[in-house]
N, C-alpha and C positions, 0 to 999 in steps of 0.2 A: 908701413901703413897708417894712415889717419885713424883718431878716434872714433867711434861710432857714434853718430847723432843721438839726441834722447829719445828713449824709445817709450811709445805710449800704446797700452794694451785697450781698445775698445772693445765692448759688448754690444751689439746693436742688431737690428733687423736688414736682410739686404734689399736694397730698393734696385731694380733693373733700370729705373732713369738716370742713375747715379745722381739725382738730385740731394736725395736724403739718406737715413739710414748710415749703413757702414760705408757705402761707395762717398758718402759726404764726408765721413770722418776721414777716411784713407786721404782724401784730396787736401782736405784742411789740415790735418798732422803734416803731410808732406809739404805742402805750401807754406806751413809755419818753421819748416827745418826739422822736421821731427821723423822719426822712422815707425810707421803704425803696424802694430800688431792685431789681428780681427778675430773676436768668436761671434759665429753667427747665431743668432739667437732664433731667427723666423725668415722664410723665404715668403716673400711679398709677391701677388699678382697686380701690377699697376702701372700706370701712365701720370703724366702730369696734371691729369685731370682727377685723380683720386683713385682710391684702394680697392680693388676689385675681391682679392680674397690673401687669407694669411696662412700659412702652416708653421705652427709652432715646432721647432727641433726639441727633441726628448732633452729633458732635462741631463741626462747622464752624458750625451753628446757635447753640450755646452759646457759640462765640467771637462771633459777630455780635452776639449780644443783648448781650453784655459791652462790646465795642467800641464799639459805638453810643452806648451811655448814658453810658460813661466818656469820650467825646468831647464830651461834650454837659454834664456836669454835674461838680462835682468832689464828693471822696466821701473820707468822714473814717474808715470803716472796712471790711473785708470780713469777710462770715461764708459758711461753705462746710459746709454738708451732704450730702445723699445724691446721690452723682456715678456709680457705676454701671458705671463701664467705665474702662478703664486709657487709652484715647483721650481720654476727657473729662477725665480727670486731667491728661494732658499740655498739653492743650490750655488749660485754666483756668491751669496753672503757667505757661505762656508768658504769659497774659495778667497775673498776678497779678506775675510778676518785673520788669514794667515799671513798678511800683509799690512800691517795696522800703520806703519810708517809711510807708504805709499799715498800721494794724494788721491781722492776719489771725487771726481767729479760725475752727477748725476742729472742728466736731462728726461725729467718724469713725462715720457710721451704719454698722453693719454688719449690723443686723437691725432689725425691727418688735418693739413689744411683745409680739406673740403667737410671735416665733420666726422669721417669714418673713425668709429671709436677702436681705441686700442686697449682698453684697461677697464676693468669693472670695480666693485666695491673691493671684492676681496683682495683685487690684485692693489690696488690702492692702501688698502689695510696692510699686506704685507710689504710695501715698499717703506712705509711708515715705522713700522715696528723692526724691520729688519736690515734692510740698506740704509734708511737715513742715519741711524745712530753712528755708522761708519762714514758719512758722506763728509768732506772735506766742505763741498759746496753743492746746493741743488740750485738748479737754474730754470723754475717754472715761467712761464707768463702769466699773466694777473689771472686769466681764467683757471690756468690749470693750478694755482697757487690757491686760489678761493674754493676749489671743489676739494683738493687734497685736505685743506684745513676745516672743510665742513665738519659739522658733527650733526645728529639725529633732529636737533631742534632748531639747528640754524636756518636763515633764509641767506642764500648766498649774496644778495643784493645789498644786505648791512652789513657785511666783512669788509673792513678797511683793508688796503692792502698791507699796511701795517700790521693790524691785528692778524692776518694772513702769515706774515713775516713770522710774527712771534709764537702762532701756535706751530709752525713747520720747525722752528728752531727747539721749540719744546721736545720734541722729537730727537734730539739729539747733533742734528748736523751743525757743522761750524759756522756756516754762513748760506743765505738764502738770495740768490740775486733773482729779482722780480722783473722781468719783462712788460714793458709797457705799450706795445705794438698795439694791443687790442683796447687799451683807453681812450676815450673820447677826449683828446688833448692834440693841439695843433702840431707839437713834437714828440717823438717817443723818449720817455723817461723812463731810465732803468735803472732799479735804486737796489743797491748791495746793503744787507743788515747781517748783523750779529747779535749776540745776546743783548750788547749793550745799545741796540739802536741803529741808526742809520750809519753806514761806512764812508759811503760817497754813493753818489746820484749824479747821473749822466744824462745830459739831454742832446738826442740826436734828430737832424732833421728829417723827417718823412718821404720816403720815396716812395714814387709812383708804382702801381703794379702789384702782385700779390706773389710771393716766393715760396718756393719748394724746399726745403733745408736748411731757413734761416737758423732756426733753434739748433740743430744739428751742427751747424757751422760754428757758431756762438760757443757751444758747450764745449766741443772739440778744440776750438781756439783757445780756451781756459786751461784746460789739459794740457796743450801744448806749452802755453807760456809757464804754468807750474813745473813742466818737466824741465824745462830751460832754468828753474832755480829762482823764477819770480815771485815776489809775494801776490799773496791771494788779490787785495785791493789793486795793486799793479797789472797781475794777470786778466782781472776781470776789464780793465779799460782797454789793454793793450788787444784782448778779443773782442770787443766792441768794436773799436777802430778798424780792424781787420775784418771783421765781419759788415760793417758799413760801407766798406770799398768793394768787398765782395758782391752786396748787393747794388750798388751803383753800378757796377760793370755787368750785371746780371742779363742774362739771354734769353729768349723764350723759343726753344728748340720744336715745341710741341703745340697743342691746342690748348694748353693748360697754364698752369703757374709758369712764370720766371725762374730758372735755377741759377743761383750765385756764381759768379767766375771767383773759384780760391786763387787763380793763379793770375789776377789782375795785374799784379805788379810785374808780370814778366812783358804786359805789351806797354803798360804805362810808366815804367821807370820809378821814379820818383811820385806817386800821385799826390794832388795838394789835398790838403787836410781839409776834413769834412767839416760842415757847422756845427761844432760841437761846443758845450759848456760844463765843465767839471767842477762839481763840488766837493771836495775832502772832507 
């Protein structure tokens, strides 16, 4: 029998559209040659236009899901998405702390693409204080980075992305990847920071349309690359490349956002390289 593929455990909410959340993680991890394990944190009522309702699972259920699979199978990486409550954050923190050598990717999901809120200030504070110190890398977009970095006296408009990254790194995470999709720039610039400053900056052609699950795809792709033993900086580039192609091949099955095609390579064979520029 062959050796198992790298195994990645994802904590996230269920999305019945298959565009984001735990379903996006499953598709992305499988598309990048990993075996996905899943811990559901919440059940949502949503379509491609937005989220109508959320039911948070009890923190004990979240812990029991995780402990059961972790006692059975070895994991090469963790990925965390939407959590929803301070109690769930505390519970997951306790589980993750037992595996300090396993890479941890956190996508701090604060809102849906339509703007439906997933996190209040208490949840943000709990992420800062409990989860960020254990994270290998966190992957906020520029709006999320500024909001998480905010202090009471701050005006979010005056915080630069570098300042936001510096503050996030002060909470103990190893790296911060700030995604530039929401910035007013001709192309999308994603920048990876560590405590010493910019590690790499990658520029990507903007694609038309609005996508459901792009952040989930990118963070899961980073976790997959880390699980394959690739360095953080190289994992970030490989994940961006995968995500860009998945978005480019995206489809619009409903009345709302496009959904990334995480198996684009099955139809395209060897896809052409995107219009990208890398600065190490």
